[in-house]
Backbone as a printed PyTorch tensor [residue, N CA C, xyz], in Angstrom:
tensor([[[222.2610,  14.5430,  14.8670],
         [221.5880,  14.1070,  13.6440],
         [222.5970,  13.8150,  12.5420]],

        [[223.6110,  14.6910,  12.4470],
         [224.6380,  14.5200,  11.4190],
         [225.3610,  13.1850,  11.5900]],

        [[225.6620,  12.8470,  12.8520],
         [226.3510,  11.5930,  13.1380],
         [225.4810,  10.4020,  12.7470]],

        [[224.1920,  10.4670,  13.0680],
         [223.2770,   9.3730,  12.7320],
         [223.2040,   9.1600,  11.2210]],

        [[223.1810,  10.2600,  10.4920],
         [223.1330,  10.1590,   9.0270],
         [224.3870,   9.4880,   8.4900]],

        [[225.5400,   9.8630,   9.0440],
         [226.7970,   9.2630,   8.6090],
         [226.8360,   7.7710,   8.9230]],

        [[226.3710,   7.3950,  10.0960],
         [226.3250,   5.9780,  10.4830],
         [225.4220,   5.2020,   9.5400]],

        [[224.2440,   5.7670,   9.2430],
         [223.3030,   5.1140,   8.3390],
         [223.9140,   4.9240,   6.9560]],

        [[224.5860,   5.9490,   6.4610],
         [225.2300,   5.8500,   5.1560],
         [226.3050,   4.7680,   5.1580]],

        [[227.0600,   4.7040,   6.2310],
         [228.1180,   3.7020,   6.3230],
         [227.5410,   2.2920,   6.3280]],

        [[226.4550,   2.0890,   7.0750],
         [225.8190,   0.7750,   7.1190],
         [225.2490,   0.3880,   5.7660]],

        [[224.6580,   1.3630,   5.0830],
         [224.1420,   1.0940,   3.7390],
         [225.2670,   0.7170,   2.7830]],

        [[226.3960,   1.3880,   2.9250],
         [227.5530,   1.0870,   2.0840],
         [228.0560,  -0.3230,   2.3420]],

        [[228.1060,  -0.7200,   3.6130],
         [228.5250,  -2.0790,   3.9610],
         [227.5660,  -3.0970,   3.3750]],

        [[226.2630,  -2.8370,   3.5260],
         [225.2440,  -3.7390,   2.9830],
         [225.3580,  -3.8580,   1.4750]],

        [[225.5740,  -2.7190,   0.7940],
         [225.7250,  -2.7220,  -0.6660],
         [226.9490,  -3.5070,  -1.0870]],

        [[228.0410,  -3.3700,  -0.3350],
         [229.2710,  -4.0750,  -0.6640],
         [229.0930,  -5.5760,  -0.5400]],

        [[228.3940,  -6.0150,   0.5170],
         [228.1380,  -7.4400,   0.7000],
         [227.2820,  -7.9780,  -0.4340]],

        [[226.2140,  -7.2420,  -0.7830],
         [225.3170,  -7.6700,  -1.8540],
         [226.0370,  -7.7250,  -3.1870]],

        [[226.8550,  -6.7130,  -3.4780],
         [227.5530,  -6.6530,  -4.7590],
         [228.5240,  -7.8040,  -4.9160]],

        [[229.1690,  -8.1790,  -3.8340],
         [230.1600,  -9.2490,  -3.9000],
         [229.5370, -10.5750,  -4.3000]],

        [[228.2600, -10.7510,  -4.0150],
         [227.5840, -12.0040,  -4.3050],
         [226.5130, -11.8330,  -5.3820]],

        [[226.5320, -10.7090,  -6.1210],
         [225.4120, -10.3810,  -6.9820],
         [225.5300, -10.7510,  -8.4390]],

        [[226.6600, -11.2800,  -8.8970],
         [226.8250, -11.5520, -10.3250],
         [226.3410, -12.9570, -10.6690]],

        [[225.4290, -13.0800, -11.6370],
         [224.9670, -14.4170, -12.0380],
         [226.0700, -15.1800, -12.7520]],

        [[226.1590, -16.4680, -12.4850],
         [227.1520, -17.3120, -13.1320],
         [226.4820, -18.5750, -13.6520]],

        [[227.1430, -19.2070, -14.6180],
         [226.6260, -20.4590, -15.1770],
         [227.2570, -21.6200, -14.4230]],

        [[226.4260, -22.5370, -13.9540],
         [226.8960, -23.6790, -13.1860],
         [227.0160, -24.9000, -14.0910]],

        [[228.2470, -25.4000, -14.2110],
         [228.4920, -26.6120, -14.9980],
         [229.5730, -27.4340, -14.3150]],

        [[230.2310, -28.3180, -15.0520],
         [231.1760, -29.2410, -14.4340],
         [232.4210, -28.5640, -13.8720]],

        [[232.5850, -27.2740, -14.1040],
         [233.7350, -26.5730, -13.5370],
         [233.4850, -26.1060, -12.1010]],

        [[232.2140, -26.0460, -11.6960],
         [231.9380, -25.5250, -10.3570],
         [230.8630, -26.2860,  -9.5770]],

        [[230.2680, -27.3350, -10.1780],
         [229.3130, -28.1850,  -9.4580],
         [229.5950, -29.6400,  -9.8100]],

        [[228.9250, -30.5520,  -9.1230],
         [229.0920, -31.9780,  -9.4100],
         [227.7350, -32.6420,  -9.5800]],

        [[227.7390, -33.8280, -10.1940],
         [226.5030, -34.5750, -10.4020],
         [226.8020, -36.0620, -10.2490]],

        [[225.8090, -36.8030,  -9.7770],
         [225.9420, -38.2530,  -9.6400],
         [224.6010, -38.9080,  -9.9170]],

        [[224.6310, -40.1990, -10.1880],
         [223.4000, -40.9600, -10.3980],
         [222.8270, -41.3210,  -9.0400]],

        [[221.5490, -40.9900,  -8.8180],
         [220.9190, -41.2240,  -7.5310],
         [220.4140, -42.6360,  -7.3480]],

        [[220.2490, -43.0110,  -6.0850],
         [219.7470, -44.3460,  -5.7550],
         [218.3020, -44.5300,  -6.1890]],

        [[217.6060, -43.4240,  -6.4740],
         [216.2170, -43.5120,  -6.9230],
         [216.0610, -43.8860,  -8.3820]],

        [[217.1710, -44.0650,  -9.0960],
         [217.1040, -44.5020, -10.4960],
         [216.4990, -45.8960, -10.5490]],

        [[215.5310, -46.0780, -11.4300],
         [214.8480, -47.3630, -11.5190],
         [215.7100, -48.3750, -12.2570]],

        [[215.2840, -49.6300, -12.2370],
         [215.9980, -50.6640, -12.9920],
         [215.9010, -50.3440, -14.4790]],

        [[216.9670, -50.6310, -15.2040],
         [216.9830, -50.3120, -16.6200],
         [218.3880, -50.4030, -17.1770]],

        [[218.6030, -49.7750, -18.3170],
         [219.8930, -49.8340, -18.9890],
         [220.3830, -48.4380, -19.3390]],

        [[221.6910, -48.2140, -19.1620],
         [222.3070, -46.9580, -19.5690],
         [222.8210, -47.0150, -21.0000]],

        [[222.5560, -48.1000, -21.6960],
         [222.9260, -48.2520, -23.1000],
         [224.3990, -47.8770, -23.3100]],

        [[224.6610, -46.8880, -24.1580],
         [226.0610, -46.5240, -24.4260],
         [226.5110, -45.2650, -23.6850]],

        [[225.7900, -44.8800, -22.6480],
         [226.1050, -43.6260, -21.9470],
         [227.5430, -43.5770, -21.4500]],

        [[228.0310, -44.6950, -20.9140],
         [229.3500, -44.6990, -20.2960],
         [230.4130, -45.3680, -21.1720]],

        [[230.1180, -45.5680, -22.4410],
         [231.0940, -46.1700, -23.3470],
         [232.2960, -45.2370, -23.5380]],

        [[233.4480, -45.8260, -23.7870],
         [234.6420, -45.0320, -24.0680],
         [235.1560, -44.2390, -22.8940]],

        [[234.8560, -44.6750, -21.6840],
         [235.3460, -43.9760, -20.4980],
         [234.5290, -42.7660, -20.1020]],

        [[233.4050, -42.5200, -20.7620],
         [232.5600, -41.3720, -20.4050],
         [231.9220, -41.5820, -19.0360]],

        [[231.6560, -40.4840, -18.3400],
         [231.0130, -40.5370, -17.0300],
         [229.7460, -39.6890, -17.0540]],

        [[229.0210, -39.7200, -15.9600],
         [227.7780, -38.9620, -15.8740],
         [228.0310, -37.4620, -15.9010]],

        [[229.2900, -37.0450, -15.7880],
         [229.6250, -35.6140, -15.8980],
         [229.2180, -35.0390, -17.2510]],

        [[228.9440, -35.9040, -18.2340],
         [228.4300, -35.4190, -19.5250],
         [227.1480, -34.6140, -19.3440]],

        [[226.4570, -34.8400, -18.2430],
         [225.2010, -34.1440, -17.9710],
         [225.4170, -32.6410, -17.8100]],

        [[226.6020, -32.2420, -17.3160],
         [226.8210, -30.8400, -16.9510],
         [228.0550, -30.2480, -17.6380]],

        [[228.3920, -30.7460, -18.8320],
         [229.6300, -30.2710, -19.4580],
         [229.4330, -29.1930, -20.5280]],

        [[228.2180, -28.6750, -20.6980],
         [228.0300, -27.5670, -21.6420],
         [228.8120, -26.3580, -21.1260]],

        [[229.6310, -25.7240, -21.9670],
         [230.4740, -24.6260, -21.4880],
         [229.7200, -23.3470, -21.1500]],

        [[228.5110, -23.1940, -21.6820],
         [227.7180, -21.9960, -21.4010],
         [226.2510, -22.3060, -21.6490]],

        [[225.3920, -21.3790, -21.2230],
         [223.9500, -21.5640, -21.4240],
         [223.5560, -21.4400, -22.8870]],

        [[224.4150, -20.8420, -23.7010],
         [224.1040, -20.6390, -25.1230],
         [224.8460, -21.6170, -26.0270]],

        [[225.5480, -22.5850, -25.4410],
         [226.3300, -23.5380, -26.2340],
         [225.4230, -24.4230, -27.0830]],

        [[225.9090, -24.8060, -28.2430],
         [225.1950, -25.7250, -29.1270],
         [225.7210, -27.1380, -28.9000]],

        [[224.8050, -28.0720, -28.6470],
         [225.1620, -29.4730, -28.4510],
         [224.8290, -30.2560, -29.7130]],

        [[225.6740, -31.2190, -30.0450],
         [225.4080, -32.0950, -31.1780],
         [225.2970, -33.5280, -30.6790]],

        [[224.2020, -34.1740, -31.0630],
         [223.8990, -35.5080, -30.5540],
         [224.7930, -36.5520, -31.2050]],

        [[225.6140, -37.2010, -30.3910],
         [226.3790, -38.3500, -30.8720],
         [226.6400, -39.2840, -29.6930]],

        [[227.2990, -40.3740, -29.9470],
         [227.4530, -41.4070, -28.9270],
         [228.3110, -40.9840, -27.7470]],

        [[229.1360, -39.9640, -27.9300],
         [230.0020, -39.5410, -26.8350],
         [229.4480, -38.3580, -26.0470]],

        [[228.3630, -37.7300, -26.5350],
         [227.8680, -36.5260, -25.8690],
         [226.5510, -36.7110, -25.1360]],

        [[225.7310, -37.6800, -25.5530],
         [224.3860, -37.7280, -24.9740],
         [224.2910, -38.7170, -23.8220]],

        [[223.2360, -38.5770, -23.0440],
         [222.9040, -39.4920, -21.9510],
         [221.6670, -40.2630, -22.3820]],

        [[221.7310, -41.5850, -22.3130],
         [220.6120, -42.4060, -22.7850],
         [220.3360, -43.5130, -21.7770]],

        [[219.1990, -43.3740, -21.1090],
         [218.7600, -44.3720, -20.1380],
         [217.4250, -44.9360, -20.5770]],

        [[217.3020, -46.2580, -20.5140],
         [216.0340, -46.9190, -20.8330],
         [215.5200, -47.6030, -19.5730]],

        [[214.3960, -47.1320, -19.0610],
         [213.8200, -47.7050, -17.8450],
         [213.2290, -49.0740, -18.1270]],

        [[213.2700, -49.9400, -17.1240],
         [212.7300, -51.2850, -17.2920],
         [211.2190, -51.2990, -17.4040]],

        [[210.5590, -50.2940, -16.8200],
         [209.1050, -50.2230, -16.8410],
         [208.6570, -48.7920, -17.0810]],

        [[207.4570, -48.6350, -17.6570],
         [206.8800, -47.3050, -17.8310],
         [206.6900, -46.6630, -16.4580]],

        [[207.1040, -45.4190, -16.3320],
         [207.0590, -44.7290, -15.0530],
         [208.4060, -44.7040, -14.3670]],

        [[209.2920, -45.5960, -14.7730],
         [210.6450, -45.5950, -14.2260],
         [211.4640, -44.4810, -14.8570]],

        [[212.5630, -44.1470, -14.2180],
         [213.3470, -43.0610, -14.7680],
         [214.7370, -42.9600, -14.1660]],

        [[215.4120, -41.9000, -14.5260],
         [216.7860, -41.6220, -14.1030],
         [216.7910, -40.5340, -13.0480]],

        [[217.4250, -40.8070, -11.9040],
         [217.5600, -39.8070, -10.8490],
         [218.9860, -39.2520, -10.8690]],

        [[219.0850, -37.9200, -10.8840],
         [220.3810, -37.2470, -10.8530],
         [220.4590, -36.3670,  -9.6090]],

        [[221.6160, -36.3860,  -8.9710],
         [221.8410, -35.6040,  -7.7590],
         [222.9160, -34.5580,  -8.0390]],

        [[222.5590, -33.2890,  -7.9030],
         [223.4870, -32.1850,  -8.1280],
         [223.9310, -31.6010,  -6.7930]],

        [[225.2060, -31.2750,  -6.7090],
         [225.7560, -30.6160,  -5.5230],
         [226.4810, -29.3660,  -5.9830]],

        [[225.9910, -28.2030,  -5.5520],
         [226.5720, -26.9240,  -5.9740],
         [227.7720, -26.5110,  -5.1310]],

        [[228.0190, -27.2030,  -4.0200],
         [229.1600, -26.8630,  -3.1820],
         [228.9160, -25.7220,  -2.2110]],

        [[227.9420, -24.8690,  -2.4990],
         [227.5270, -23.7720,  -1.6260],
         [226.1260, -23.3560,  -2.0600]],

        [[225.5150, -22.4720,  -1.3160],
         [224.1410, -22.0980,  -1.6280],
         [224.0760, -21.0500,  -2.7400]],

        [[223.1470, -21.2610,  -3.6660],
         [222.9110, -20.3400,  -4.7730],
         [221.4220, -20.0050,  -4.8510]],

        [[221.1360, -18.8350,  -5.4250],
         [219.7690, -18.4610,  -5.7900],
         [219.6460, -18.7100,  -7.2920]],

        [[218.8780, -19.7200,  -7.6640],
         [218.7790, -20.1120,  -9.0730],
         [217.7880, -19.1940,  -9.7930]],

        [[218.1940, -18.6930, -10.9550],
         [217.3050, -17.8320, -11.7380],
         [216.8080, -18.5070, -13.0100]],

        [[217.6340, -19.3760, -13.6060],
         [217.2490, -20.0090, -14.8650],
         [217.7370, -21.4490, -14.9230]],

        [[216.8650, -22.3270, -15.3930],
         [217.2100, -23.7130, -15.6720],
         [217.4040, -23.8610, -17.1770]],

        [[218.4490, -24.5540, -17.5890],
         [218.7330, -24.7640, -19.0110],
         [218.7170, -26.2700, -19.2900]],

        [[217.9810, -26.6690, -20.3460],
         [217.8780, -28.1060, -20.6510],
         [217.9970, -28.3410, -22.1500]],

        [[218.9290, -29.2100, -22.5060],
         [219.1490, -29.5980, -23.8940],
         [218.5160, -30.9810, -24.1090]],

        [[217.3410, -31.0210, -24.7200],
         [216.6050, -32.2670, -24.9030],
         [216.9830, -32.9320, -26.2240]],

        [[216.6160, -34.2010, -26.3490],
         [216.7960, -34.9010, -27.6160],
         [215.8080, -34.3450, -28.6400]],

        [[216.0630, -34.6020, -29.9160],
         [215.3170, -33.9460, -30.9950],
         [214.0920, -34.7090, -31.5000]],

        [[213.8840, -35.9450, -31.0270],
         [212.7570, -36.7250, -31.5400],
         [211.8930, -37.2980, -30.4390]],

        [[210.5990, -37.4420, -30.7070],
         [209.6570, -37.9000, -29.6890],
         [209.9290, -39.3270, -29.2160]],

        [[210.5930, -40.1260, -30.0360],
         [210.7970, -41.5270, -29.6800],
         [211.7210, -41.7460, -28.4920]],

        [[212.6100, -40.7880, -28.2240],
         [213.6020, -41.0030, -27.1740],
         [213.7700, -39.8230, -26.2130]],

        [[213.0960, -38.7300, -26.4480],
         [213.3340, -37.5190, -25.6470],
         [212.8320, -37.6650, -24.2160]],

        [[213.2530, -36.7390, -23.3650],
         [212.7570, -36.6610, -21.9880],
         [211.4080, -35.9470, -22.0070]],

        [[210.3940, -36.5750, -21.3980],
         [209.0490, -36.0000, -21.4050],
         [208.7070, -35.2570, -20.1170]],

        [[209.3900, -35.5970, -19.0190],
         [209.0660, -34.9510, -17.7460],
         [210.2910, -34.9520, -16.8350]],

        [[210.4640, -33.8600, -16.1130],
         [211.5240, -33.7850, -15.0840],
         [210.9140, -33.2040, -13.8220]],

        [[211.1130, -33.8980, -12.7210],
         [210.6890, -33.3990, -11.4100],
         [211.9340, -33.0050, -10.6240]],

        [[212.0210, -31.7120, -10.2910],
         [213.1440, -31.1860,  -9.5270],
         [212.7290, -30.9690,  -8.0710]],

        [[213.6530, -31.2780,  -7.1650],
         [213.4830, -30.9490,  -5.7540],
         [214.7420, -30.2250,  -5.3080]],

        [[214.5600, -29.0940,  -4.6330],
         [215.6820, -28.2300,  -4.2530],
         [215.8670, -28.2450,  -2.7320]],

        [[217.1300, -28.3100,  -2.3110],
         [217.4520, -28.3680,  -0.8870],
         [218.5410, -27.3410,  -0.5670]],

        [[218.5140, -26.8200,   0.6690],
         [219.5650, -25.9010,   1.0840],
         [220.7640, -26.6860,   1.6110]],

        [[221.7370, -25.9860,   2.1910],
         [222.9610, -26.6440,   2.6480],
         [222.7160, -27.6120,   3.7970]],

        [[221.5820, -27.4640,   4.4770],
         [221.2340, -28.3700,   5.5800],
         [220.3440, -29.5140,   5.1120]],

        [[220.1980, -29.6370,   3.8050],
         [219.3420, -30.6680,   3.1980],
         [217.8770, -30.5000,   3.5640]],

        [[217.4850, -29.2730,   3.8300],
         [216.0740, -28.9600,   4.0490],
         [215.4690, -28.5410,   2.7190]],

        [[214.3280, -29.1270,   2.3670],
         [213.6980, -28.8260,   1.0810],
         [213.2430, -27.3730,   1.0300]],

        [[213.6190, -26.6900,  -0.0790],
         [213.2520, -25.2790,  -0.2320],
         [212.4300, -25.0170,  -1.4900]],

        [[212.1010, -26.0780,  -2.2500],
         [211.2820, -25.8660,  -3.4380],
         [211.1820, -27.1070,  -4.2890]],

        [[210.1830, -27.1160,  -5.1750],
         [210.0070, -28.1900,  -6.1470],
         [209.6170, -27.5810,  -7.4880]],

        [[209.8250, -28.3360,  -8.5390],
         [209.4570, -27.8740,  -9.8850],
         [209.2700, -29.0830, -10.7860]],

        [[208.1550, -29.1120, -11.5100],
         [207.9280, -30.1430, -12.5110],
         [207.8130, -29.5050, -13.8840]],

        [[208.5610, -30.0160, -14.8580],
         [208.5140, -29.4420, -16.2110],
         [208.3330, -30.5440, -17.2490]],

        [[207.7590, -30.1530, -18.3800],
         [207.6640, -31.0070, -19.5580],
         [208.4850, -30.3250, -20.6500]],

        [[209.7740, -30.6700, -20.7500],
         [210.6580, -29.9260, -21.6420],
         [210.2850, -30.0740, -23.1070]],

        [[210.6080, -29.0370, -23.8850],
         [210.3690, -29.0650, -25.3250],
         [211.4060, -29.9360, -26.0080]],

        [[211.0900, -30.3780, -27.2210],
         [212.0590, -31.1270, -28.0120],
         [213.2590, -30.2490, -28.3260]],

        [[214.4080, -30.8760, -28.4560],
         [215.5990, -30.1410, -28.8160],
         [215.5730, -29.7200, -30.2780]],

        [[216.2810, -28.6450, -30.5770],
         [216.3740, -28.1570, -31.9580],
         [217.3060, -29.0760, -32.7520]],

        [[217.2430, -28.9930, -34.0650],
         [218.0540, -29.8530, -34.9230],
         [218.5770, -29.0570, -36.1150]],

        [[219.8380, -29.3200, -36.5670],
         [220.7590, -30.3470, -36.0550],
         [221.4920, -29.9240, -34.7910]],

        [[221.7400, -28.6260, -34.6180],
         [222.3890, -28.1780, -33.3920],
         [221.3610, -27.9940, -32.2980]],

        [[221.5910, -28.6040, -31.1400],
         [220.6240, -28.5460, -30.0400],
         [220.9520, -27.3650, -29.1350]],

        [[219.9950, -26.4540, -28.9980],
         [220.1360, -25.3080, -28.1090],
         [219.3290, -25.5450, -26.8360]],

        [[219.7400, -24.9230, -25.7590],
         [219.0570, -25.1150, -24.4800],
         [217.6940, -24.4480, -24.4740]],

        [[216.7470, -25.1120, -23.8530],
         [215.4900, -24.4610, -23.4990],
         [215.7270, -23.7550, -22.1690]],

        [[215.4790, -22.4540, -22.1360],
         [215.7170, -21.6580, -20.9320],
         [214.4160, -21.4830, -20.1670]],

        [[214.4020, -21.9440, -18.9300],
         [213.2040, -21.8910, -18.1020],
         [213.4910, -20.9820, -16.9100]],

        [[212.8590, -19.8070, -16.9140],
         [213.0930, -18.8210, -15.8520],
         [212.4070, -19.2820, -14.5730]],

        [[213.1420, -19.2260, -13.4720],
         [212.6060, -19.6580, -12.1850],
         [212.4960, -18.4570, -11.2420]],

        [[211.3140, -18.1980, -10.6980],
         [211.1770, -17.1180,  -9.7170],
         [211.7840, -17.4950,  -8.3720]],

        [[212.0580, -18.7560,  -8.1840],
         [212.6250, -19.3260,  -6.9620],
         [213.2040, -20.6680,  -7.3920]],

        [[213.9170, -21.3660,  -6.6210],
         [214.1030, -21.1820,  -5.1900],
         [215.3960, -20.4580,  -4.8560]],

        [[215.4700, -20.0770,  -3.6000],
         [216.6520, -19.4120,  -3.0730],
         [217.4320, -20.3710,  -2.1750]],

        [[218.6870, -20.0470,  -1.9540],
         [219.5310, -20.7880,  -1.0110],
         [219.5800, -22.2910,  -1.3190]],

        [[219.9100, -22.5990,  -2.5580],
         [219.9410, -23.9970,  -3.0020],
         [221.3790, -24.4950,  -3.0870]],

        [[221.6460, -25.6430,  -2.4720],
         [222.9480, -26.2990,  -2.6490],
         [222.8150, -27.6720,  -3.2960]],

        [[221.7040, -28.3630,  -3.0170],
         [221.5050, -29.7010,  -3.5600],
         [220.2270, -29.7430,  -4.3910]],

        [[220.2980, -30.4210,  -5.5370],
         [219.1320, -30.5590,  -6.4130],
         [218.9930, -32.0320,  -6.8000]],

        [[217.7780, -32.5420,  -6.6660],
         [217.4600, -33.8800,  -7.1550],
         [216.5660, -33.7360,  -8.3770]],

        [[216.9260, -34.4100,  -9.4640],
         [216.1140, -34.3800, -10.6830],
         [215.7470, -35.8080, -11.0630]],

        [[214.4590, -36.0250, -11.3260],
         [213.9940, -37.3500, -11.7580],
         [213.4280, -37.2060, -13.1650]],

        [[214.1030, -37.8210, -14.1340],
         [213.7630, -37.6800, -15.5490],
         [213.0660, -38.9350, -16.0510]],

        [[211.9550, -38.7410, -16.7550],
         [211.1950, -39.8820, -17.2780],
         [210.7650, -39.6270, -18.7150]],

        [[210.4350, -40.7230, -19.4030],
         [209.8700, -40.6690, -20.7450],
         [208.6440, -41.5590, -20.8060]],

        [[207.6390, -41.1530, -21.5520],
         [206.3930, -41.9250, -21.5870],
         [206.5950, -43.3140, -22.1760]],

        [[207.6380, -43.4840, -22.9740],
         [207.9100, -44.8050, -23.5700],
         [209.1700, -45.4410, -22.9740]],

        [[209.5250, -45.0260, -21.7550],
         [210.6550, -45.5650, -20.9880],
         [212.0070, -44.9930, -21.4030]],

        [[212.0490, -44.2130, -22.4670],
         [213.3210, -43.6800, -22.9500],
         [213.6290, -42.3130, -22.3310]],

        [[214.8780, -42.1330, -21.9120],
         [215.3380, -40.8590, -21.3600],
         [216.6450, -40.5150, -22.0780]],

        [[216.5230, -39.6850, -23.1060],
         [217.6900, -39.3390, -23.9300],
         [217.7880, -37.8140, -24.0150]],

        [[218.9340, -37.2890, -23.6140],
         [219.1150, -35.8330, -23.6290],
         [220.5960, -35.5230, -23.6540]],

        [[220.9120, -34.2360, -23.7100],
         [222.3020, -33.8080, -23.8380],
         [222.8810, -33.2060, -22.5570]],

        [[222.1540, -32.2490, -21.9640],
         [222.7580, -31.4780, -20.8810],
         [221.7170, -30.8050, -20.0000]],

        [[222.1390, -30.5180, -18.7650],
         [221.3670, -29.7020, -17.8350],
         [222.3170, -28.6430, -17.2600]],

        [[221.8490, -27.4120, -17.1580],
         [222.6730, -26.3600, -16.5650],
         [221.8060, -25.3930, -15.7730]],

        [[222.4440, -24.5760, -14.9550],
         [221.7450, -23.6100, -14.1230],
         [222.4690, -22.2660, -14.1890]],

        [[221.6980, -21.1890, -14.2350],
         [222.2610, -19.8590, -14.0280],
         [221.7980, -19.3950, -12.6520]],

        [[222.7440, -18.9170, -11.8490],
         [222.4130, -18.5930, -10.4590],
         [223.3870, -17.5660,  -9.9050]],

        [[223.0030, -17.0160,  -8.7560],
         [223.8760, -16.1190,  -8.0080],
         [224.1890, -16.7670,  -6.6690]],

        [[225.3920, -16.5440,  -6.1810],
         [225.7110, -17.0020,  -4.8370],
         [224.7530, -16.3360,  -3.8600]],

        [[224.1440, -17.1310,  -3.0070],
         [223.1930, -16.5840,  -2.0360],
         [223.8890, -15.5680,  -1.1380]],

        [[223.2730, -14.4120,  -0.9870],
         [223.8610, -13.3410,  -0.1790],
         [223.7210, -13.6590,   1.3000]],

        [[224.8250, -13.7620,   2.0220],
         [224.7180, -14.0300,   3.4640],
         [224.1910, -12.8040,   4.1910]],

        [[223.2520, -13.0220,   5.0700],
         [222.7220, -11.9190,   5.8690],
         [223.6060, -11.7080,   7.0880]],

        [[224.1130, -10.4790,   7.3050],
         [224.9530, -10.2250,   8.4880],
         [224.1720, -10.4970,   9.7740]],

        [[224.8530, -11.0460,  10.7560],
         [224.2220, -11.2840,  12.0520],
         [223.8200,  -9.9470,  12.6800]],

        [[222.6490,  -9.8880,  13.3560],
         [222.2310,  -8.6370,  14.0130],
         [223.2980,  -8.0970,  14.9570]],

        [[223.9680,  -9.0010,  15.6630],
         [225.0140,  -8.5570,  16.5810],
         [226.1590,  -7.8740,  15.8530]],

        [[226.4970,  -8.3920,  14.6650],
         [227.5790,  -7.7940,  13.8910],
         [227.1920,  -6.3820,  13.4370]],

        [[225.9480,  -6.2280,  12.9900],
         [225.4770,  -4.9020,  12.5670],
         [225.5410,  -3.9200,  13.7300]],

        [[225.1260,  -4.3840,  14.9100],
         [225.1530,  -3.5130,  16.0900],
         [226.5790,  -3.0970,  16.4180]],

        [[227.5080,  -4.0510,  16.3600],
         [228.9080,  -3.7290,  16.6480],
         [229.4600,  -2.7320,  15.6430]],

        [[229.1180,  -2.9250,  14.3660],
         [229.5690,  -1.9910,  13.3400],
         [229.0110,  -0.5940,  13.6000]],

        [[227.7260,  -0.5460,  13.9510],
         [227.1010,   0.7460,  14.2100],
         [227.7570,   1.4460,  15.3940]],

        [[228.0000,   0.6830,  16.4750],
         [228.6180,   1.2720,  17.6540],
         [230.0400,   1.7400,  17.3500]],

        [[230.7660,   0.9280,  16.5920],
         [232.1280,   1.3020,  16.2310],
         [232.1700,   2.5640,  15.3980]],

        [[231.2790,   2.6450,  14.4120],
         [231.2260,   3.8360,  13.5670],
         [230.7860,   5.0530,  14.3610]],

        [[229.8100,   4.8300,  15.2330],
         [229.3340,   5.9430,  16.0630],
         [230.4610,   6.4710,  16.9440]],

        [[231.2050,   5.5410,  17.5640],
         [232.3110,   5.9510,  18.4040],
         [233.3750,   6.7030,  17.6310]],

        [[233.6320,   6.2540,  16.4050],
         [234.6380,   6.9100,  15.5720],
         [234.2250,   8.3440,  15.2430]],

        [[232.9630,   8.5250,  14.8670],
         [232.4940,   9.8640,  14.5050],
         [232.4300,  10.7870,  15.7160]],

        [[232.0210,  10.2310,  16.8790],
         [231.9770,  11.0470,  18.0960],
         [233.3740,  11.5310,  18.4580]],

        [[234.3560,  10.6170,  18.3630],
         [235.7340,  10.9890,  18.6910],
         [236.2360,  12.0900,  17.7680]],

        [[235.9430,  11.9540,  16.4710],
         [236.3870,  12.9700,  15.5170],
         [235.7360,  14.3200,  15.7990]],

        [[234.4480,  14.2800,  16.1760],
         [233.7370,  15.5360,  16.4270],
         [234.3060,  16.2270,  17.6610]],

        [[234.6500,  15.4390,  18.6980],
         [235.2240,  16.0290,  19.9210],
         [236.5770,  16.6620,  19.6150]],

        [[237.3710,  15.9940,  18.7830],
         [238.6740,  16.5440,  18.4250],
         [238.5260,  17.8650,  17.6760]],

        [[237.5060,  17.9030,  16.7690],
         [237.2640,  19.1610,  16.0170],
         [236.8580,  20.2880,  16.9800]],

        [[235.9690,  19.9490,  17.9500],
         [235.4790,  20.9560,  18.8850],
         [236.6190,  21.5080,  19.7570]],

        [[237.5750,  20.6370,  20.1190],
         [238.6900,  21.0740,  20.9510],
         [239.6320,  22.0030,  20.1780]],

        [[239.7450,  21.7280,  18.8920],
         [240.6390,  22.5590,  18.0890],
         [239.9200,  23.8440,  17.6650]]])
């Protein structure tokens, strides 16, 4: 019984160590994820979004979830769809699987140009869909724009995200999108757990025999 208890404690310790290593939430931005314009973007104009050498990376360049954004020609993203219902598609790649806990969105400050709807689709590393989310973001604060924080109960194991942004008057103007997430905890293979258990059991049995001999 004593040996079984020790083995159980050791396995719990291993499990805790694995979980702890992947348990700290981090903010995902241009330092650790990437974004691109998707083929699902409708016909329209990007206006001055890419002026001065700017790229679509402006979408994810907020340094933190609490950063203040200021609307100007070099910081915002402005897409005008050719028709009502058209919009901007963005493709995010996290590089590995994460469990997303919070979505952060910095919207424009006026009804004439703000984003009115975003449809998110979440995929795992195998490009299998693991969740969807539709939101109607609030207007951004003024003059400094703070993120609207939207707590997500799911999804888990996300590596790729597709976002389709639309405005009721064809305008899609905003500052930033960010995510707070934890690296998805890998589950140990059953065979690995069995090997660990057998190894630990053998170690404790050997030690007990040595004690008995002495």
